[in-house]
Steps between C-alpha positions, in 0.01 A plus 500: 500500500272798426142486379509421128273795423771740622789345307661714228789257453491124532715481815402825668528453875732199475833533684796286396819453703780424254811352664647380171813591309569493128236392250299194604316667785559854380318458171217310672435788738554746213203339327294548815608864529391558142149395601486740793649308794702696756828308474735571791850387412682396818876547445825456687621827655751692288525217243152419380408262222810366323355605167546864606869436436456315169667682216643683322331703377417719797329841503671771704313646797757767576347778708202300627425581864150359549378205707658160455842430358640393166795265436838667454497397134165670442155362425471177302247512211484120527380537860235745384348253254422254782390752765275769352213601722636363829597660830827422680561452871829399658476252789774311678338158538792378710390731778203418725355847449528482121336161501218628721445789262465248217249302704300818559495568126407139425208517742331749268626363167324275250797340324853406606758397235851366559760328281755385756679169464300228680560523876602867504153635580483260796839619628384861475169419672302626200373164368130438434430372851674803653302748291173312538524547879445869433259467207327169441340621175829594333576376149864394528708419192840323514720487190824304466714351227402135534217503754504381858504124438705262288875433487580844352299708744800643682683603185529872426377603162483785253332534163810373319503176699131437453515573129744210499310256722163573335615396153457850357868541413509158335252618235630858466777600261617415149453154361806292585637777724547537874206545739403867528342694785190695403592869501233580759493370860227271372459256788500787751213661311313174446516432875393856583191468285405167660546660842279798416239264355509294819466806723201625302336158525560482874356849548192399304457189715545708814215723389276192486622317811674757718802269514858586414741256339863428422629470144831319447669479162841435348651652188582160348140382540371831364697474177402145403139572390638749246681226305175410317616395149831369624336302780255362246790370293649322803162346583495363143842344546698764309793717606452879457801676351627853457356646182601866498185697419325203337197335656481123560149455361426791262673619181569760387517643850837669553718804431644551152786726401404799286711756314551700821383290795257222586136425436283268710260292294231293672269298278287313749276329246487388138300800380764743626775297337327513163436874532865560588625312195274705272594830667876445453462368145595143583189308399734226381558402863138393522570231242809373681421175680751587773284795603153368423377471861612638834633156590710478187627856550605412856688199362678720243559815708857550382403489133205731567726745681738506205218572254341776704825664608596541134179700457506708817864603460405696190320780687524689832292392798279808490404431138398145585297616799318756290423250225421190702362632828340828399379422147448124509408459868749218553662417838847641449692757704841654558752383757544820703763599751384584852486877446282461192280250684437754777451807284349388168175653378288209626645515852453877505139473385426246773671701774740217578766736635396799709690748716479549874683729738790341687595684821873507424535518123184663367282339234582141416353254249271233645390183321127460553332162543263373229171438683230742386172469687172649390364578847806564719829684481846347499853628455787649695463837668845535659856415409714248687579620855827618642641268766308563822314793352175403670626361831355777718169519312442124514580476869283800577210344311551186712444708814859575606546836671793731432650391833467132413660556160786685667549204733513262202787714368681484832468121514619450141170366369493772233783721371602800708439769240 
């Protein structure tokens, strides 16, 4: 790593080899790219990361003739959101020459991330021991669905499966209804954030000791610490249940129907509850023994919901937000759709969505990451790469001559184009 006095971004000078597909590894390395790491995405020739083909929607790249290729369907905006700021190189790891090229890149890299099923990295000769032969200070991160030990370790897994095994689906959805998957790939993203946290910690330790390390984590394990309240209930001998938007230990803390939508109301303490009752003209609720304390309100959530819904349905959401949030300073807010969430006045003021130039489609929206440092820069500077867009540049930087690159083409280690 570079001298700290010369660092403009947290991970300036750090090179990451990203052999992952989809979200678990992709979002982890995305977080590293946002902090300045040079993330080199190693992809299968002519196919690339499977998420390149995830859609619709796709964005047409008709007429593009630059470096790299794009799927026949067009570019996937979903792929973009997990791969801003990276570079893409195509390598055939089933060829000896492609594998050697990877070893040459790994020899100069700082971080290596893979999310193969357990055993696959060993079969490809890219496991930790293989890579450490070429770089004994590498920080190597392995991500899988259920980890590398235990009776489930050989099972394949996606976010949907782990939302089920982690208990998340059992507490998500309407009261008395079927289990519901969270609308986001939640366990993918949870795992990605743990992975990025682990990589940063290992890099910090390497700065102190000079030693690399291997990080191994499973999606199922990664999701369990996020159960918090629900796990607490189990530890107390209770069974968590689906509650819709209600909270198991706080009331009122849920979404209420308004005249034209929904309003989230979160009264996290007694003072806020009393202020809410006065603001909506329902001081009588303060005298109702069912709602006297948070504990009693939790016990009588259904009755409380009925009382408050009758009030909130009388006016539009925007009116309630103006009165309660803006004028009274109470913790209430609208339930927005995704477009409004991305482009509302608050998100715009904070620069949450910016635009960057994509080589095939022009300017595209980019979701920025939320870390704002006082002394260093962060943020994306380039859009997601085209498949193989940077193959020649990356190999050249690794010391390959034009003749050696041509030979890699001839031997099928990189695409012949």
